[in-house]
N, C-alpha and C positions, 0 to 999 in steps of 0.2 A: 431438416433441424439439425444446425450444432447445438453441441451441448454448450451450457453456459461455462463464461469459466470460471475453475474454484478461488476462494476466497484465499488472497495469501497469506492472512493470519495463520502465524505458526503459533500459540498460544504465548503471546509473551509480547504480552496488553501493556504495554508504558510507554508515554510519552514523552519526547524529548521537549520540553516545556520551552526552551527557544527558538525553533520552527514550529510544534505543536506536528510533529508527527514521530508514530510508535517506530520505538527502535526494533522490534519484531520485526515487520512485513514491510516496512519503509511508507508506508501510506501516509498521507494528513490528517489529522483528524474530521476533513467534513467530505472528505472521503469516505471514509469507514461510514459514518455517520447517513451517507448519503447511498449507498453499494447497496442495498437490497431496493433501488426506488431507480440502478440505473441500467438499461438496455446491454447486453452483453458485450457489442461494440464499447461503449463507456468503461465495460467494467476490461477487455479486456488491454484499454490502453493505464487504466488507472494499473495495471498489473506493470503495467510495463517503465511504468514512471518510477514506481514503488520501488523495482528492481535497480532501476540507473539511480534512486534514491542512497537506496542501502548499497551500492557498489562506492559512489559516490563519497560516503557515510567512513565505512570500511578503507578508503587509499587515502581521506583525511587522518584517520585516526591513527593509523602503519609508523 
């Protein structure tokens, strides 16, 4: 059995109020709240989405 994905939390728990996205990890508030109830597959998907959000945010802020 594979290990569950680790939380992408980096300890910078601050929400961008415009889109309810954590500026530290890129997760939506709803994803953070549901994390403990997600399957490994759902967690992996959230990690990928969060990383894509952070990449987009970095490109936008340049």
